[in-house]
C-alpha positions in Angstrom: -22.4 1.9 -3.9 -20.7 3.3 -7.0 -18.1 1.4 -8.9 -15.4 3.8 -7.8 -16.4 3.5 -4.1 -16.3 -0.3 -4.4 -12.9 -0.2 -6.2 -11.4 2.1 -3.5 -13.0 0.6 -0.4 -10.7 -0.2 2.5 -11.2 -2.3 5.7 -9.5 -1.7 9.0 -7.4 -4.6 9.9 -5.6 -3.8 13.1 -3.7 -0.9 14.6 -2.9 1.6 11.9 -3.3 -0.8 8.9 -6.1 -0.7 6.4 -6.6 -3.2 3.6 -7.9 -2.5 0.1 -8.3 -4.5 -3.0 -6.9 -3.5 -6.4 -9.5 -4.9 -8.9 -9.8 -5.0 -12.7 -11.4 -2.0 -14.5 -8.8 0.6 -13.5 -5.7 -0.5 -15.4 -3.8 0.8 -18.4 -2.5 -2.4 -19.9 -1.5 -4.6 -17.0 -0.7 -1.8 -14.5 -3.3 -0.2 -12.3 -3.6 3.6 -13.0 -1.6 5.7 -10.6 -4.5 7.9 -9.7 -6.6 4.9 -8.8 -3.8 3.6 -6.5 -3.6 7.1 -4.9 -7.4 7.1 -4.3 -7.2 3.9 -2.3 -4.5 5.4 -0.1 -6.6 8.6 0.2 -9.6 6.6 1.4 -7.4 4.8 4.0 -6.1 8.1 5.3 -9.7 9.6 5.4 -10.7 6.7 7.7 -7.5 6.8 9.8 -7.2 10.5 10.6 -9.3 12.9 12.7 -9.7 15.2 9.8 -11.5 13.5 6.9 -10.6 15.5 3.8 -7.4 15.5 1.7 -5.9 18.9 1.4 -2.6 18.0 -0.2 -1.4 14.5 -1.0 2.0 13.4 -2.5 2.8 9.8 -3.7 6.0 8.2 -4.7 5.4 5.1 -6.9 8.3 2.8 -5.8 7.1 -0.3 -7.7 4.2 -1.2 -9.9 1.1 -2.5 -8.1 -0.9 -5.5 -9.3 -4.3 -6.9 -8.8 -5.1 -8.2 -5.3 -5.0 -7.1 -1.7 -3.0 -4.1 -0.8 -2.1 -3.1 2.8 -2.0 0.6 3.8 0.1 1.3 6.9 -0.7 4.8 8.2 1.8 6.7 10.3 0.2 9.7 12.0 2.8 12.5 12.1 1.0 15.4 13.8 -2.5 16.5 14.6 -3.4 20.2 14.9 -6.7 21.9 15.5 -7.6 22.0 11.8 -5.1 19.8 10.1 -3.8 16.2 10.4 -0.4 15.2 8.9 0.5 11.6 8.1 2.5 9.2 6.0 1.3 6.0 4.4 3.2 2.9 3.2 1.4 0.8 0.6 2.6 -2.8 0.4 1.7 -6.0 -1.5 3.3 -9.3 -0.5 5.5 -7.3 1.8 7.0 -5.1 -0.9 6.7 -1.4 -0.7 4.7 -0.2 -3.8 4.0 3.4 -2.9 4.8 5.9 -0.2 2.4 8.8 0.5 2.7 11.9 2.6 -0.4 14.0 3.2 -2.1 16.8 5.1 -5.9 16.4 5.8 -8.4 18.9 7.0 -12.2 19.5 7.0 -13.0 21.4 3.8 -16.4 22.3 5.1 -14.8 24.4 7.8 -12.3 26.3 5.6 -12.9 30.0 5.1 -11.0 33.0 3.9 -10.2 35.1 0.9 -10.2 33.7 -2.7 -8.2 35.0 -5.7 -6.9 33.7 -9.0 -4.7 35.2 -11.7 -5.9 32.6 -14.2 -9.4 32.4 -15.8 -11.1 29.0 -16.2 -10.8 28.1 -20.0 -14.1 28.3 -21.8 -14.5 25.0 -23.8 -17.4 23.3 -25.4 -19.6 21.2 -23.0 -19.0 17.4 -22.8 -21.8 16.6 -25.2 -20.2 18.7 -27.9 -16.8 17.0 -27.5 -16.5 13.5 -29.0 -15.7 10.9 -26.3 -12.5 8.9 -26.6 -13.2 5.3 -27.6 -12.5 2.4 -25.3 -10.0 0.5 -27.6 -9.3 -2.2 -25.0 -8.0 -0.1 -22.2 -9.8 -0.8 -18.9 -9.6 2.7 -17.5 -11.5 4.0 -20.5 -14.3 1.6 -19.8 -14.7 3.0 -16.3 -14.4 6.7 -17.3 -15.9 9.0 -19.8 -13.0 11.0 -21.3 -13.6 13.8 -23.7 -10.5 15.4 -25.3 -10.8 18.6 -27.4 -7.9 17.4 -29.6 -8.4 13.7 -29.1 -9.6 12.8 -32.6 -6.5 14.4 -34.2 -4.0 12.9 -31.7 -5.4 9.4 -31.1 -7.4 8.5 -34.2 -5.6 10.4 -36.9 -2.1 10.1 -35.3 -1.6 13.8 -35.9 0.1 15.4 -32.9 -0.7 19.1 -32.7 2.5 20.1 -30.8 0.6 21.9 -28.0 1.7 19.9 -25.0 -1.8 20.3 -23.7 -4.9 18.1 -23.2 -8.1 19.8 -22.3 -11.6 18.2 -21.9 -13.9 16.5 -19.5 -13.8 13.4 -17.3 -16.5 11.6 -15.4 -17.5 8.1 -14.3 -19.0 5.8 -16.9 -21.7 4.6 -14.5 -22.9 8.2 -14.0 -22.1 8.3 -10.3 -20.3 11.1 -8.6 -17.2 10.0 -6.7 -17.0 13.0 -4.4 -13.7 14.5 -3.2 -11.6 11.4 -3.5 -12.5 11.1 -7.2 -10.2 14.1 -7.8 -7.2 12.0 -6.8 -8.1 9.6 -9.7 -9.0 12.4 -12.2 -5.7 14.1 -11.6 -4.1 11.1 -13.4 -6.9 10.0 -15.6 -6.1 11.6 -18.9 -3.3 10.5 -21.3 0.0 12.2 -20.9 0.1 15.6 -22.7 3.4 14.6 -24.3 1.3 12.5 -26.6 0.3 15.8 -28.3 4.0 16.3 -29.3 5.1 12.8 -30.3 1.8 10.9 -30.7 0.6 8.1 -28.5 3.6 6.4 -26.9 3.7 2.9 -25.5 4.3 3.8 -21.9 4.9 7.0 -19.8 5.3 5.7 -16.2 4.6 8.2 -13.4 7.4 8.5 -10.7 5.6 10.8 -8.4 2.3 12.8 -8.2 1.1 15.6 -6.0 -2.5 16.7 -5.8 -3.9 19.8 -4.0 -7.6 19.8 -3.3 -9.5 23.0 -2.8 -13.2 22.2 -2.4 -15.7 19.4 -2.9 -16.7 19.0 -6.5 -20.3 19.7 -7.5 -22.1 16.7 -9.2 -21.3 16.3 -12.9 -18.3 16.1 -15.2 -15.0 17.7 -14.2 -13.3 20.0 -16.6 -9.6 19.4 -16.9 -6.5 20.9 -18.4 -3.1 19.1 -18.3 0.0 20.6 -19.7 3.7 19.6 -20.2 6.2 22.3 -21.1 9.6 20.6 -20.7 10.9 17.1 -21.8 14.5 16.8 -20.6 16.5 13.6 -21.3 13.4 11.5 -21.2 11.8 13.1 -18.1 8.6 15.2 -18.3 6.5 17.2 -15.9 2.7 17.5 -16.1 0.7 20.2 -14.5 -3.1 19.8 -14.0 -6.0 22.1 -13.3 -9.5 20.7 -12.5 -12.8 22.6 -12.3 -16.2 21.2 -11.3 -19.5 21.6 -13.2 -20.1 25.0 -11.4 -16.8 26.3 -12.8 -15.0 26.3 -9.4 -11.3 25.3 -9.2 -11.4 22.0 -7.2 -7.9 20.7 -7.6 -4.3 21.3 -8.9 -1.8 18.6 -9.7 1.8 18.1 -10.8 3.6 14.9 -11.6 6.9 13.7 -12.9 7.1 10.9 -15.5 9.6 9.1 -17.7 9.2 8.9 -21.4 10.5 5.4 -22.1 9.8 4.9 -25.8 12.1 6.6 -28.2 9.9 9.2 -30.0 9.6 9.2 -33.8 11.1 12.3 -35.4 8.5 15.1 -35.8 7.6 15.9 -39.4 
């Protein structure tokens, strides 16, 4: 079993409750990564619902999670012929930590037309992009993260003003996490606002939505995350994820707060 599968494993307790365990290795500072938390919820829903594959998942982070057991209470909302709808409450010590709404399907049975107005960006392969160093952050020990502009932004502290992070992400143990890994990867890179103001102390996510389109092929996932508007300390982030075959596998959007007062740009 891969490290990701172990870290997101859940056990059926009773009724509609599944229990997971938030473990070290997936935190940024003292707080578990939001995509990791969503992946635990996603696995519980996969086991609870008739249809196994997340199609669209939205999470509200109502309070920071911490290491230890986490209970996922699933509320089925409706089950159709091809789609299941549900809500999930994630609690620790009785406190609501996150609230999830989702629709699940069977991606192997989806069929229909495909179209896109956007071409996948052509970027250098992962081996040609310097990996981001660990620097004491747990999540970076569990993942390989390759940023095209990472050296300038993180090492030289020279923001490029683009509002964009592009690159590659994969698991450090070389395993493929499958469909649920996309819930993690959608929140695995640093906030793109770092490219405007430099690395900030903390940019907490308030809510995150992930749309999944197909199962990713084995190998690193190409990502592009962009922020266009920072308004009174609130920023959005749009994500696009492609697998190693160049197929769009997921889209994401999240809302975050920028808590640290930025330094004036030079």
